[in-house]
Wavefront OBJ file of the C-alpha trace (Angstrom):
o trace
v 0.028 0.186 -0.023
v 1.328 3.627 -1.046
v 1.583 6.127 1.948
v -0.466 8.463 0.115
v -3.368 6.205 -0.380
v -3.529 5.414 3.288
v -3.379 9.205 4.063
v -6.041 9.992 2.180
v -8.074 7.166 3.194
v -8.114 7.938 6.669
v -8.818 11.540 5.942
v -12.144 10.378 4.046
v -12.937 8.700 7.063
v -12.393 11.347 9.386
v -14.451 13.878 7.037
v -17.288 11.560 6.684
v -17.669 11.236 10.667
v -17.831 14.949 11.194
v -21.413 16.106 11.362
v -22.758 18.673 9.116
v -24.071 20.872 11.738
v -20.745 21.094 13.373
v -19.106 22.731 10.709
v -21.758 25.758 10.615
v -21.884 26.102 14.086
v -17.777 26.308 14.345
v -17.972 28.897 11.500
v -20.624 30.923 13.488
v -18.737 30.626 16.584
v -15.481 31.787 15.293
v -16.610 34.080 12.761
v -15.387 32.758 9.674
v -18.841 32.707 8.450
v -18.790 36.618 7.756
v -15.594 36.200 5.862
v -16.550 33.523 3.674
v -17.405 34.198 0.037
v -21.398 34.251 -0.920
v -22.695 34.164 -4.261
v -25.261 37.009 -5.118
v -26.712 38.442 -8.211
v -24.645 40.766 -9.781
v -26.054 44.047 -11.472
l 1 2 3 4 5 6 7 8 9 10 11 12 13 14 15 16 17 18 19 20 21 22 23 24 25 26 27 28 29 30 31 32 33 34 35 36 37 38 39 40 41 42 43
């Protein structure tokens, strides 16, 4: 097994176990959601 394949496999397992609501909750807590890009209508 290649080491990179193992690292990405492990990363994939970790990411799939993170609940979706937790990401939004942490973004709001640390103020990152205000810095994130938004897509809006350009006039």
